[in-house]
DRENMI-760144 format. One record per atom (N, C-alpha, C): x, y, z; residue number from 1. Coordinates in Angstrom, 2 decimals, padded with zeros to 5 digits. Each point is the difference from the previous one (the first is absolute). Example, Ala and Ser with C-alpha at 12.3 -4.5 7.8 and 13.67 -1.06 7.14 Angstrom:
residues 2
<east->013.19	north->-005.69	up->007.80	pos->1>;
<east->-000.89	north->001.19	up->000.00	pos->1>;
<east->000.90	north->001.20	up->000.00	pos->1>;
<east->-000.35	north->001.05	up->-000.72	pos->2>;
<east->000.82	north->001.19	up->000.06	pos->2>;
<east->-000.77	north->001.09	up->000.73	pos->2>;
***
This chain:
residues 144
<east->000.85	north->-001.16	up->000.00	pos->1>;
<east->-000.85	north->001.16	up->000.00	pos->1>;
<east->000.90	north->001.23	up->000.00	pos->1>;
<east->-000.39	north->001.00	up->-000.76	pos->2>;
<east->000.78	north->001.24	up->-000.03	pos->2>;
<east->-000.93	north->001.20	up->000.15	pos->2>;
<east->000.56	north->001.07	up->000.54	pos->3>;
<east->-000.76	north->001.24	up->000.16	pos->3>;
<east->-000.08	north->000.71	up->-001.35	pos->3>;
<east->-001.15	north->000.61	up->-000.27	pos->4>;
<east->-000.17	north->000.77	up->-001.23	pos->4>;
<east->000.49	north->001.43	up->000.20	pos->4>;
<east->000.58	north->000.56	up->-001.03	pos->5>;
<east->000.38	north->001.41	up->000.02	pos->5>;
<east->-001.26	north->000.85	up->-000.04	pos->5>;
<east->000.14	north->001.29	up->000.31	pos->6>;
<east->-001.14	north->000.91	up->-000.09	pos->6>;
<east->-000.57	north->000.02	up->-001.43	pos->6>;
<east->000.88	north->-000.07	up->-000.99	pos->7>;
<east->-000.45	north->000.01	up->-001.40	pos->7>;
<east->-000.83	north->-001.24	up->-000.30	pos->7>;
<east->000.40	north->-001.15	up->000.53	pos->8>;
<east->-000.76	north->-001.23	up->-000.22	pos->8>;
<east->-001.34	north->000.05	up->000.74	pos->8>;
<east->-000.03	north->000.61	up->001.19	pos->9>;
<east->-001.26	north->000.18	up->000.74	pos->9>;
<east->-000.96	north->000.85	up->-000.84	pos->9>;
<east->000.50	north->001.08	up->-000.58	pos->10>;
<east->-000.83	north->000.85	up->-000.86	pos->10>;
<east->-000.53	north->-000.82	up->-001.18	pos->10>;
<east->000.84	north->-000.85	up->-000.59	pos->11>;
<east->-000.45	north->-000.85	up->-001.11	pos->11>;
<east->-001.17	north->-000.89	up->000.41	pos->11>;
<east->000.11	north->-000.63	up->001.17	pos->12>;
<east->-001.08	north->-000.87	up->000.48	pos->12>;
<east->-001.28	north->000.80	up->000.19	pos->12>;
<east->000.11	north->001.17	up->000.59	pos->13>;
<east->-001.18	north->000.83	up->000.25	pos->13>;
<east->-000.62	north->000.53	up->-001.29	pos->13>;
<east->000.81	north->000.35	up->-000.98	pos->14>;
<east->-000.55	north->000.56	up->-001.24	pos->14>;
<east->-000.49	north->-001.08	up->-000.95	pos->14>;
<east->000.51	north->-001.24	up->000.12	pos->15>;
<east->-000.37	north->-001.07	up->-000.92	pos->15>;
<east->-001.21	north->-000.80	up->000.46	pos->15>;
<east->-000.50	north->000.25	up->001.18	pos->16>;
<east->-001.10	north->-000.80	up->000.55	pos->16>;
<east->-001.17	north->000.89	up->000.36	pos->16>;
<east->-001.18	north->-000.62	up->000.19	pos->17>;
<east->-001.19	north->000.77	up->000.30	pos->17>;
<east->-000.86	north->-000.56	up->001.11	pos->17>;
<east->000.41	north->-001.14	up->000.58	pos->18>;
<east->-000.75	north->-000.61	up->001.10	pos->18>;
<east->000.97	north->-000.31	up->001.13	pos->18>;
<east->-000.41	north->000.31	up->001.21	pos->19>;
<east->000.80	north->-000.31	up->001.18	pos->19>;
<east->-000.92	north->-000.26	up->001.19	pos->19>;
<east->000.61	north->-000.14	up->001.16	pos->20>;
<east->-000.76	north->-000.23	up->001.23	pos->20>;
<east->000.28	north->001.15	up->000.95	pos->20>;
<east->-001.07	north->000.72	up->000.36	pos->21>;
<east->000.08	north->001.11	up->000.94	pos->21>;
<east->-000.41	north->-000.51	up->001.37	pos->21>;
<east->000.81	north->000.26	up->001.01	pos->22>;
<east->-000.31	north->-000.43	up->001.36	pos->22>;
<east->-000.20	north->001.22	up->000.88	pos->22>;
<east->-001.22	north->000.15	up->000.50	pos->23>;
<east->-000.34	north->001.11	up->000.88	pos->23>;
<east->000.31	north->-000.37	up->001.44	pos->23>;
<east->000.51	north->000.97	up->000.77	pos->24>;
<east->000.38	north->-000.26	up->001.39	pos->24>;
<east->-001.20	north->-000.16	up->000.91	pos->24>;
<east->-000.95	north->000.87	up->-000.09	pos->25>;
<east->-001.23	north->-000.13	up->000.73	pos->25>;
<east->000.01	north->000.42	up->001.45	pos->25>;
<east->-001.11	north->-000.25	up->000.65	pos->26>;
<east->-000.15	north->000.38	up->001.41	pos->26>;
<east->001.01	north->-000.72	up->000.89	pos->26>;
<east->000.35	north->000.62	up->001.11	pos->27>;
<east->000.95	north->-000.59	up->000.94	pos->27>;
<east->-000.44	north->-001.40	up->000.39	pos->27>;
<east->000.94	north->-000.93	up->-000.10	pos->28>;
<east->-000.26	north->-001.37	up->000.40	pos->28>;
<east->-000.64	north->-000.86	up->-001.08	pos->28>;
<east->-000.44	north->000.59	up->-001.08	pos->29>;
<east->-000.63	north->-000.77	up->-001.07	pos->29>;
<east->001.07	north->-000.56	up->-000.94	pos->29>;
<east->-000.29	north->-001.12	up->-000.59	pos->30>;
<east->000.92	north->-000.58	up->-000.98	pos->30>;
<east->000.03	north->000.89	up->-001.24	pos->30>;
<east->001.13	north->000.03	up->-000.73	pos->31>;
<east->000.03	north->000.78	up->-001.24	pos->31>;
<east->-001.08	north->-000.50	up->-000.97	pos->31>;
<east->-000.43	north->000.88	up->-000.89	pos->32>;
<east->-001.03	north->-000.33	up->-000.96	pos->32>;
<east->000.60	north->000.10	up->-001.41	pos->32>;
<east->000.48	north->-001.14	up->-000.55	pos->33>;
<east->000.57	north->000.02	up->-001.35	pos->33>;
<east->-001.06	north->-000.32	up->-001.05	pos->33>;
<east->000.10	north->000.64	up->-001.17	pos->34>;
<east->-000.93	north->-000.30	up->-001.09	pos->34>;
<east->000.67	north->000.35	up->-001.33	pos->34>;
<east->-000.33	north->-000.76	up->-001.07	pos->35>;
<east->000.56	north->000.31	up->-001.31	pos->35>;
<east->-000.60	north->001.29	up->-000.54	pos->35>;
<east->000.83	north->000.75	up->-000.72	pos->36>;
<east->-000.45	north->001.30	up->-000.49	pos->36>;
<east->000.77	north->000.36	up->-001.28	pos->36>;
<east->-000.69	north->000.66	up->-000.92	pos->37>;
<east->000.65	north->000.58	up->-001.17	pos->37>;
<east->000.72	north->001.27	up->000.43	pos->37>;
<east->001.17	north->000.24	up->-000.58	pos->38>;
<east->000.76	north->001.19	up->000.35	pos->38>;
<east->000.70	north->000.55	up->-001.22	pos->38>;
<east->000.46	north->001.22	up->000.13	pos->39>;
<east->000.83	north->000.61	up->-001.02	pos->39>;
<east->001.16	north->000.70	up->000.66	pos->39>;
<east->001.16	north->-000.04	up->-000.65	pos->40>;
<east->001.18	north->000.68	up->000.53	pos->40>;
<east->000.59	north->000.87	up->-001.10	pos->40>;
<east->000.27	north->001.25	up->000.34	pos->41>;
<east->000.65	north->000.93	up->-000.92	pos->41>;
<east->001.36	north->000.35	up->000.55	pos->41>;
<east->001.09	north->-000.48	up->-000.63	pos->42>;
<east->001.34	north->000.28	up->000.54	pos->42>;
<east->000.39	north->001.48	up->-000.06	pos->42>;
<east->-000.55	north->000.75	up->-000.94	pos->43>;
<east->000.36	north->001.42	up->-000.12	pos->43>;
<east->-000.43	north->000.79	up->001.23	pos->43>;
<east->-001.14	north->-000.38	up->000.58	pos->44>;
<east->-000.50	north->000.70	up->001.17	pos->44>;
<east->000.12	north->-000.84	up->001.27	pos->44>;
<east->000.53	north->-001.23	up->-000.13	pos->45>;
<east->000.11	north->-000.96	up->001.11	pos->45>;
<east->-001.36	north->-000.17	up->000.67	pos->45>;
<east->-001.03	north->-000.12	up->-000.84	pos->46>;
<east->-001.37	north->-000.10	up->000.49	pos->46>;
<east->-000.53	north->-001.41	up->-000.20	pos->46>;
<east->-000.47	north->-000.60	up->001.08	pos->47>;
<east->-000.62	north->-001.32	up->000.00	pos->47>;
<east->-001.47	north->000.21	up->000.36	pos->47>;
<east->-000.91	north->-000.30	up->-000.94	pos->48>;
<east->-001.41	north->000.37	up->000.19	pos->48>;
<east->-000.93	north->-001.19	up->-000.15	pos->48>;
<east->-001.15	north->000.12	up->000.67	pos->49>;
<east->-001.03	north->-001.02	up->000.01	pos->49>;
<east->-001.37	north->000.66	up->-000.12	pos->49>;
<east->-000.97	north->-000.73	up->-000.57	pos->50>;
<east->-001.43	north->000.31	up->000.12	pos->50>;
<east->-000.49	north->-000.92	up->001.08	pos->50>;
<east->-000.55	north->000.52	up->001.07	pos->51>;
<east->-000.55	north->-000.87	up->001.04	pos->51>;
<east->-001.48	north->000.29	up->000.15	pos->51>;
<east->-000.76	north->-001.05	up->000.08	pos->52>;
<east->-001.44	north->000.11	up->000.17	pos->52>;
<east->-000.36	north->-000.54	up->001.37	pos->52>;
<east->-000.70	north->000.82	up->000.77	pos->53>;
<east->-000.42	north->-000.44	up->001.32	pos->53>;
<east->-001.24	north->000.75	up->000.41	pos->53>;
<east->-000.76	north->-000.61	up->000.89	pos->54>;
<east->-001.14	north->000.68	up->000.60	pos->54>;
<east->000.36	north->000.31	up->001.45	pos->54>;
<east->-000.75	north->000.88	up->000.62	pos->55>;
<east->000.28	north->000.38	up->001.38	pos->55>;
<east->-000.06	north->-001.18	up->000.96	pos->55>;
<east->-000.73	north->-001.05	up->-000.36	pos->56>;
<east->-000.15	north->-001.15	up->000.88	pos->56>;
<east->001.01	north->-001.12	up->-000.29	pos->56>;
<east->000.81	north->000.13	up->-001.04	pos->57>;
<east->000.87	north->-001.10	up->-000.40	pos->57>;
<east->001.23	north->-000.12	up->000.90	pos->57>;
<east->000.55	north->-001.20	up->000.03	pos->58>;
<east->001.24	north->-000.24	up->000.75	pos->58>;
<east->001.13	north->000.85	up->-000.58	pos->58>;
<east->000.04	north->000.11	up->-001.32	pos->59>;
<east->001.04	north->000.81	up->-000.65	pos->59>;
<east->-000.06	north->001.44	up->000.50	pos->59>;
<east->-001.20	north->000.56	up->000.07	pos->60>;
<east->-000.16	north->001.37	up->000.47	pos->60>;
<east->000.45	north->000.15	up->001.46	pos->60>;
<east->-000.37	north->-000.95	up->000.84	pos->61>;
<east->000.41	north->000.05	up->001.42	pos->61>;
<east->001.52	north->-000.02	up->000.11	pos->61>;
<east->000.65	north->-000.83	up->-000.79	pos->62>;
<east->001.46	north->-000.07	up->000.04	pos->62>;
<east->000.64	north->001.27	up->-000.56	pos->62>;
<east->-000.54	north->000.50	up->-001.11	pos->63>;
<east->000.55	north->001.22	up->-000.61	pos->63>;
<east->-000.08	north->001.19	up->000.94	pos->63>;
<east->-001.07	north->000.10	up->000.77	pos->64>;
<east->-000.16	north->001.14	up->000.89	pos->64>;
<east->000.73	north->-000.19	up->001.33	pos->64>;
<east->000.38	north->-001.24	up->000.34	pos->65>;
<east->000.66	north->-000.26	up->001.28	pos->65>;
<east->001.50	north->000.28	up->-000.05	pos->65>;
<east->000.66	north->-000.34	up->-001.12	pos->66>;
<east->001.46	north->000.13	up->-000.09	pos->66>;
<east->000.38	north->000.09	up->-001.46	pos->66>;
<east->000.70	north->001.04	up->-000.38	pos->67>;
<east->000.37	north->000.19	up->-001.40	pos->67>;
<east->001.31	north->-000.71	up->-000.38	pos->67>;
<east->000.64	north->-000.67	up->000.95	pos->68>;
<east->001.24	north->-000.74	up->-000.28	pos->68>;
<east->-000.36	north->-001.31	up->-000.70	pos->68>;
<east->000.62	north->-000.23	up->-001.16	pos->69>;
<east->-000.33	north->-001.19	up->-000.79	pos->69>;
<east->001.26	north->-000.68	up->-000.51	pos->69>;
<east->-000.19	north->-001.22	up->-000.45	pos->70>;
<east->001.02	north->-000.74	up->-000.73	pos->70>;
<east->-000.59	north->-000.40	up->-001.34	pos->70>;
<east->000.84	north->-000.11	up->-001.01	pos->71>;
<east->-000.46	north->-000.36	up->-001.33	pos->71>;
<east->001.02	north->-000.95	up->-000.62	pos->71>;
<east->-000.48	north->-001.08	up->-000.61	pos->72>;
<east->000.88	north->-001.00	up->-000.59	pos->72>;
<east->-000.37	north->-000.25	up->-001.45	pos->72>;
<east->001.02	north->-000.05	up->-000.86	pos->73>;
<east->-000.16	north->-000.35	up->-001.40	pos->73>;
<east->000.99	north->-001.13	up->-000.28	pos->73>;
<east->-000.44	north->-000.99	up->-000.75	pos->74>;
<east->000.92	north->-001.08	up->-000.35	pos->74>;
<east->-000.25	north->-000.43	up->-001.43	pos->74>;
<east->001.05	north->-000.54	up->-000.60	pos->75>;
<east->-000.09	north->-000.43	up->-001.39	pos->75>;
<east->000.91	north->-001.19	up->-000.24	pos->75>;
<east->-000.38	north->-000.80	up->-000.97	pos->76>;
<east->000.83	north->-001.11	up->-000.46	pos->76>;
<east->000.55	north->000.45	up->-001.35	pos->76>;
<east->001.28	north->000.38	up->-000.05	pos->77>;
<east->000.53	north->000.59	up->-001.23	pos->77>;
<east->000.44	north->-001.05	up->-001.01	pos->77>;
<east->000.44	north->-001.15	up->000.47	pos->78>;
<east->000.33	north->-001.12	up->-000.87	pos->78>;
<east->-000.71	north->-001.21	up->000.59	pos->78>;
<east->-000.95	north->-000.59	up->-000.73	pos->79>;
<east->-000.84	north->-001.06	up->000.57	pos->79>;
<east->000.79	north->-001.07	up->000.74	pos->79>;
<east->-000.41	north->-000.21	up->001.25	pos->80>;
<east->000.56	north->-001.01	up->000.91	pos->80>;
<east->001.49	north->000.16	up->000.26	pos->80>;
<east->000.55	north->001.21	up->-000.28	pos->81>;
<east->001.43	north->000.21	up->000.17	pos->81>;
<east->000.33	north->001.25	up->000.80	pos->81>;
<east->-000.66	north->001.13	up->-000.31	pos->82>;
<east->000.34	north->001.28	up->000.65	pos->82>;
<east->-001.26	north->000.68	up->000.52	pos->82>;
<east->000.03	north->000.38	up->001.28	pos->83>;
<east->-001.09	north->000.74	up->000.64	pos->83>;
<east->000.58	north->001.26	up->000.60	pos->83>;
<east->-000.74	north->001.09	up->-000.11	pos->84>;
<east->000.39	north->001.26	up->000.64	pos->84>;
<east->-001.17	north->000.50	up->000.83	pos->84>;
<east->000.31	north->000.61	up->001.12	pos->85>;
<east->-001.05	north->000.59	up->000.83	pos->85>;
<east->000.49	north->001.33	up->000.55	pos->85>;
<east->-000.97	north->000.87	up->000.25	pos->86>;
<east->000.27	north->001.31	up->000.57	pos->86>;
<east->-000.99	north->000.22	up->001.14	pos->86>;
<east->000.52	north->000.48	up->001.12	pos->87>;
<east->-000.83	north->000.36	up->001.15	pos->87>;
<east->000.20	north->001.49	up->000.25	pos->87>;
<east->-001.12	north->000.73	up->000.05	pos->88>;
<east->000.02	north->001.45	up->000.20	pos->88>;
<east->-000.73	north->000.30	up->001.31	pos->88>;
<east->000.53	north->000.93	up->000.77	pos->89>;
<east->-000.72	north->000.45	up->001.19	pos->89>;
<east->-000.13	north->001.52	up->-000.05	pos->89>;
<east->-001.04	north->000.49	up->000.63	pos->90>;
<east->-000.21	north->001.44	up->000.01	pos->90>;
<east->-001.36	north->000.36	up->000.54	pos->90>;
<east->-000.41	north->001.22	up->-000.34	pos->91>;
<east->-001.28	north->000.52	up->000.46	pos->91>;
<east->-000.96	north->000.08	up->-001.18	pos->91>;
<east->-001.19	north->-000.54	up->000.17	pos->92>;
<east->-001.04	north->000.05	up->-001.02	pos->92>;
<east->-000.90	north->001.19	up->000.27	pos->92>;
<east->-000.06	north->000.92	up->-000.96	pos->93>;
<east->-000.79	north->001.22	up->000.18	pos->93>;
<east->-000.97	north->000.17	up->-001.16	pos->93>;
<east->-001.16	north->000.54	up->000.33	pos->94>;
<east->-000.98	north->000.32	up->-001.03	pos->94>;
<east->000.59	north->001.07	up->-000.90	pos->94>;
<east->-000.22	north->-000.12	up->-001.30	pos->95>;
<east->000.56	north->000.94	up->-000.97	pos->95>;
<east->-001.11	north->000.48	up->-000.93	pos->95>;
<east->000.35	north->000.94	up->-000.85	pos->96>;
<east->-000.91	north->000.40	up->-001.07	pos->96>;
<east->000.46	north->-000.69	up->-001.27	pos->96>;
<east->-000.90	north->-000.12	up->-000.96	pos->97>;
<east->000.38	north->-000.62	up->-001.27	pos->97>;
<east->001.11	north->000.79	up->-000.68	pos->97>;
<east->-000.01	north->001.31	up->000.10	pos->98>;
<east->001.06	north->000.81	up->-000.61	pos->98>;
<east->001.36	north->-000.31	up->000.60	pos->98>;
<east->000.06	north->-000.21	up->001.31	pos->99>;
<east->001.27	north->-000.27	up->000.68	pos->99>;
<east->000.63	north->-001.31	up->-000.44	pos->99>;
<east->-000.81	north->-001.00	up->-000.29	pos->100>;
<east->000.54	north->-001.33	up->-000.30	pos->100>;
<east->-000.26	north->-000.43	up->-001.44	pos->100>;
<east->-000.37	north->000.93	up->-000.86	pos->101>;
<east->-000.34	north->-000.33	up->-001.38	pos->101>;
<east->001.09	north->-000.78	up->-000.73	pos->101>;
<east->001.30	north->000.39	up->000.07	pos->102>;
<east->001.02	north->-000.79	up->-000.70	pos->102>;
<east->000.07	north->-001.46	up->000.49	pos->102>;
<east->-000.14	north->-000.21	up->001.30	pos->103>;
<east->000.04	north->-001.36	up->000.53	pos->103>;
<east->-001.25	north->-000.77	up->-000.42	pos->103>;
<east->-001.16	north->000.66	up->-000.02	pos->104>;
<east->-001.22	north->-000.68	up->-000.42	pos->104>;
<east->000.05	north->-000.33	up->-001.49	pos->104>;
<east->000.69	north->000.80	up->-000.80	pos->105>;
<east->000.19	north->-000.33	up->-001.41	pos->105>;
<east->000.82	north->-001.28	up->-000.12	pos->105>;
<east->001.00	north->-000.16	up->000.86	pos->106>;
<east->000.78	north->-001.23	up->000.03	pos->106>;
<east->-000.88	north->-001.18	up->000.41	pos->106>;
<east->-000.89	north->000.21	up->000.95	pos->107>;
<east->-000.94	north->-001.04	up->000.42	pos->107>;
<east->-000.81	north->-000.47	up->-001.20	pos->107>;
<east->-000.50	north->000.93	up->-000.77	pos->108>;
<east->-000.82	north->-000.33	up->-001.16	pos->108>;
<east->000.77	north->-000.80	up->-001.04	pos->108>;
<east->001.29	north->000.27	up->-000.16	pos->109>;
<east->000.77	north->-000.71	up->-001.01	pos->109>;
<east->000.53	north->-001.35	up->000.49	pos->109>;
<east->000.13	north->-000.20	up->001.30	pos->110>;
<east->000.56	north->-001.24	up->000.54	pos->110>;
<east->-001.03	north->-000.99	up->000.51	pos->110>;
<east->-001.25	north->000.37	up->000.07	pos->111>;
<east->-001.01	north->-000.86	up->000.58	pos->111>;
<east->-001.01	north->-000.39	up->-001.07	pos->111>;
<east->-000.21	north->-001.30	up->-000.15	pos->112>;
<east->-000.91	north->-000.48	up->-001.03	pos->112>;
<east->-001.41	north->000.57	up->000.18	pos->112>;
<east->-000.46	north->000.06	up->001.24	pos->113>;
<east->-001.33	north->000.52	up->000.29	pos->113>;
<east->000.12	north->001.20	up->000.91	pos->113>;
<east->000.57	north->001.07	up->-000.50	pos->114>;
<east->000.22	north->001.19	up->000.81	pos->114>;
<east->-001.33	north->000.60	up->000.45	pos->114>;
<east->-000.10	north->000.35	up->001.28	pos->115>;
<east->-001.25	north->000.60	up->000.47	pos->115>;
<east->-000.20	north->001.39	up->-000.56	pos->115>;
<east->-001.20	north->000.26	up->-000.43	pos->116>;
<east->-000.39	north->001.32	up->-000.46	pos->116>;
<east->-001.00	north->000.52	up->001.02	pos->116>;
<east->000.32	north->001.06	up->000.72	pos->117>;
<east->-000.88	north->000.44	up->001.08	pos->117>;
<east->-001.38	north->000.43	up->-000.47	pos->117>;
<east->-000.15	north->000.30	up->-001.29	pos->118>;
<east->-001.29	north->000.42	up->-000.50	pos->118>;
<east->-000.90	north->-001.21	up->-000.26	pos->118>;
<east->000.54	north->-001.08	up->-000.54	pos->119>;
<east->-000.83	north->-001.15	up->-000.34	pos->119>;
<east->000.22	north->-001.21	up->000.89	pos->119>;
<east->001.12	north->-000.05	up->000.71	pos->120>;
<east->000.36	north->-001.16	up->000.79	pos->120>;
<east->-000.77	north->-000.08	up->001.30	pos->120>;
<east->-000.32	north->001.12	up->000.57	pos->121>;
<east->-000.64	north->000.01	up->001.30	pos->121>;
<east->-000.71	north->001.33	up->000.18	pos->121>;
<east->-000.74	north->000.09	up->001.05	pos->122>;
<east->-000.63	north->001.27	up->000.37	pos->122>;
<east->001.13	north->000.96	up->000.37	pos->122>;
<east->000.17	north->001.07	up->-000.76	pos->123>;
<east->001.12	north->000.91	up->000.21	pos->123>;
<east->000.01	north->000.65	up->001.38	pos->123>;
<east->-001.13	north->000.00	up->000.68	pos->124>;
<east->000.00	north->000.58	up->001.34	pos->124>;
<east->000.76	north->-000.86	up->001.00	pos->124>;
<east->000.24	north->-001.27	up->-000.35	pos->125>;
<east->000.74	north->-000.88	up->000.91	pos->125>;
<east->001.34	north->-000.44	up->-000.57	pos->125>;
<east->000.38	north->000.48	up->-001.18	pos->126>;
<east->001.29	north->-000.33	up->-000.59	pos->126>;
<east->000.90	north->001.23	up->000.12	pos->126>;
<east->001.13	north->-000.19	up->000.67	pos->127>;
<east->000.87	north->001.12	up->000.34	pos->127>;
<east->001.42	north->-000.30	up->-000.44	pos->127>;
<east->000.68	north->000.98	up->-000.58	pos->128>;
<east->001.42	north->-000.20	up->-000.29	pos->128>;
<east->000.82	north->000.17	up->001.29	pos->128>;
<east->000.99	north->-000.87	up->000.15	pos->129>;
<east->000.93	north->000.08	up->001.12	pos->129>;
<east->001.42	north->-000.04	up->-000.53	pos->129>;
<east->000.89	north->000.64	up->000.73	pos->130>;
<east->001.43	north->-000.06	up->-000.32	pos->130>;
<east->000.74	north->-000.60	up->001.19	pos->130>;
<east->000.90	north->-000.92	up->-000.30	pos->131>;
<east->000.86	north->-000.53	up->001.03	pos->131>;
<east->001.27	north->000.85	up->-000.01	pos->131>;
<east->000.20	north->000.77	up->001.05	pos->132>;
<east->001.21	north->000.82	up->000.13	pos->132>;
<east->001.09	north->-000.91	up->000.53	pos->132>;
<east->000.93	north->-000.31	up->-000.86	pos->133>;
<east->001.00	north->-001.04	up->000.25	pos->133>;
<east->001.03	north->000.46	up->001.03	pos->133>;
<east->000.11	north->-000.77	up->001.09	pos->134>;
<east->001.06	north->000.21	up->000.99	pos->134>;
<east->001.21	north->-000.87	up->-000.31	pos->134>;
<east->-000.28	north->-001.23	up->-000.45	pos->135>;
<east->001.08	north->-000.96	up->-000.22	pos->135>;
<east->-000.47	north->-001.06	up->-001.00	pos->135>;
<east->000.96	north->-000.56	up->-000.72	pos->136>;
<east->-000.31	north->-001.16	up->-000.83	pos->136>;
<east->001.19	north->-000.92	up->-000.01	pos->136>;
<east->-000.30	north->-001.26	up->-000.29	pos->137>;
<east->001.03	north->-001.03	up->-000.01	pos->137>;
<east->-000.41	north->-001.02	up->-001.06	pos->137>;
<east->000.95	north->-000.47	up->-000.77	pos->138>;
<east->-000.30	north->-000.99	up->-001.02	pos->138>;
<east->000.96	north->-001.16	up->000.06	pos->138>;
<east->-000.48	north->-001.17	up->-000.40	pos->139>;
<east->000.80	north->-001.22	up->-000.02	pos->139>;
<east->-000.23	north->-000.75	up->-001.30	pos->139>;
<east->001.03	north->-000.74	up->-000.41	pos->140>;
<east->-000.12	north->-000.89	up->-001.15	pos->140>;
<east->000.48	north->-001.38	up->000.42	pos->140>;
<east->-000.75	north->-001.02	up->-000.39	pos->141>;
<east->000.35	north->-001.38	up->000.30	pos->141>;
<east->000.12	north->-000.75	up->-001.30	pos->141>;
<east->001.13	north->-000.68	up->-000.19	pos->142>;
<east->000.23	north->-000.80	up->-001.21	pos->142>;
<east->000.19	north->-001.45	up->000.37	pos->142>;
<east->-000.62	north->-000.88	up->-000.78	pos->143>;
<east->000.18	north->-001.42	up->000.17	pos->143>;
<east->001.16	north->-000.44	up->-000.89	pos->143>;
<east->000.90	north->-000.75	up->000.59	pos->144>;
<east->001.11	north->-000.57	up->-000.79	pos->144>;
<east->001.21	north->000.80	up->-000.12	pos->144>;
***
């Protein structure tokens, strides 16, 4: 196993569109991980998500309890031979579409079924979020 350079971490983030976001949640509660479409724009170092939640949902309770999150992206670059993963930590904050537009454009190009807030869900419950990156770490594992 080897550590990825920052440039390789950027490659993983820009080449993929699905990851696992883990919300910290209320004190004493287990983390709440869930798969999510994302976009990353290296020019602005912006990692963005469309999140849909209602006031009664577990996701909403976790989002309002603690903005500290973890995010994981992984890929198999050479079938059954090479895997790369990136773990990002930081603060998840509500954003405007204008603030995260370049990252959301990346989401649209990297995700087969990119969410469209106008047709995908009730726009009153679909909100753009930005993960303000504190730290990231990447690894590559090769067989043989």
